[in-house]
N, C-alpha and C positions, 0 to 999 in steps of 0.2 A: 970899785962896774963892768971896765972890762970882762976881769974873769969873773963871773959872773953870766955878761955875756955869748966870753965864748964856752962857758957851758952848762950855755939854756942853749946855740946853738948845735953844740955837738948833741946835745942829749933828743933834739929835737931834730936833727938827719939821722941820729942811731932806729928814732920810732924811725923813721917815713921810707930809712933800708930793712925795715927786719925779715922785710918777705922774702929776701936774697938769700940765699945759700946759703951764704958764710954766718948770716943770721939769726935764720932755723935757728929752732932749741925741739924741732920732733922728726925722727926718723921715720924712715921701714916699721924699722923696731919697734917702735911706741901703736902699731897704729895693731887695735886687738880683731888681733885673725878672730878668736870666737866670736864675738859681735858681730863679724865679718859675714862669716861662714851665715852663724843661725838667721843673718838679716834671708840670704844669698836665699839661702830656704826656703825662705815663706814667698818668698818669690817663684820657685820650683816651684809649684803645681797646680792640679786640672783646677777649670770651676770649682770644684765642688771638694778640694784642700787636701787633693791627697799631694803626697809626692809622684812626682815628676822620674819615669827612669833617666837620668841625667849620668852618660860616657864618660871622663876626664880620660885627654889625652896623659894620663898616669897611672902606673899600675901596683897597687900594693899587695905585700907577700907578709905574714908575720909568720912567727915559727914563740914553741915556748921553747928554752929550757929546761922540765919537770914541768912533776903533774903537783898544780898547784896543793899548797898546803897550809891553813892553819898558824899565821904570827911570822912565816917562811917569807923572804926572798923573790920573787920568779922575775924572771928575765924574759922579757920580750922582746926581739930579737927583729925589727925591719927592714926591711928592701921595697927602697919608694925606685919605681921604674919607669926613666919620658919616652911617654913613646912614637913622641918627636921634641920639634924647640921652641924648651918654654921661654918665655921670656920675664917671670913668675909664676911659683911656686908656695904656697904658705900650707902653711899646718898649725892645727891647736891639738892638744892633749888632757883631756879631762877623764875621772873615772868617778864610778859611781859611792854611793856610806855605803863604808865596810869596805873602802879598798883603796889601800892610801898609795899615794904614788910615790916614791923615795926618792926615782934621780927619774932624769929625762936629760937625754940628748938633744931631741929633736930640735935643730934652728928650728925659730917662725920663719924664717924666711929665706927662700934660695932662689937667687935670681943667676938668671943667664944658662939656665940650662942645653945640654945638645939632645936632639937624635940619645935616645936609647941610653944614655947615662943614669949612674947608678951609685943613690944613695944609699946605704943602711946606716943602720940610728939603731940607738937602747930604749928600752925602760924597767926602767925594776919597778915592782908592786910587792904590796904586803898585807895580802888580805887578815879579816880579825877575825871575821869570825866566821861559821859553818854558810850561805846559803849560793845565790845566785848571781856575779859580779860583773861589771861591762869596763873593757874601758873603750871611752869615744873615744875616736882620731878624728878630729874636721880641717880635709883638708877642700882648699883652694886654690884652682888655674886663674889664672892672669895671664890671654894672648890679646892686648892691644887690649880693647875694650870692652871683649869677654869672656865675664865674669861666673865663673860657673864653683857651684857646692858638692859636697858629699861630706855623708856622716857616716864613719864604719863603728858599727858598735860590734865589740871583740870580746865573743861571751870565757866568761872567768866560771865555770866549777868550782866550788869547795866542796867535801866531804859528802854525804851522799846526793849533793846534784850534780855533784861530777857523774852520774846516771842515769840520770829524772828530774826536769822539771819541776817535779812537785813529791816529791820522797814521804812515801808514807814514813809516821812517830816512832822515832825508838821508843823500846819499853822500858 
């Protein structure tokens, strides 16, 4: 009987302190950055539903290693530069249909960045057909209670779409 009472006491104590960090089972990595970014982007609209121009305290640069081709992996190199000290910087990457994300070393969370800190990361994508595809990069910054998001669409045209958004059909 004493063992049952002791076990019950231990279980109830664990349940009562489950909010403490020792027993917390979620972390910042579990935060769904994509949903957070989409929610913030909805909030960052004007009265007509149009997106407001938002300046983030981070610059994003990207380059391609070569011309994109069907069924060949394409490396996209990113450079993220903080323009001021940033307590929290988050990223999410998606692609449109027809573009397979084969590798991604962009961390979903970076914290305590100093001003002018540079982060270099890469992704690899593989186009599966000829069309115009996009890599969608979602960036979320948090400075205190001020949270901002930006959606950057990186075009990846394949084949005839490399020269035109609406190429003529081939004979």
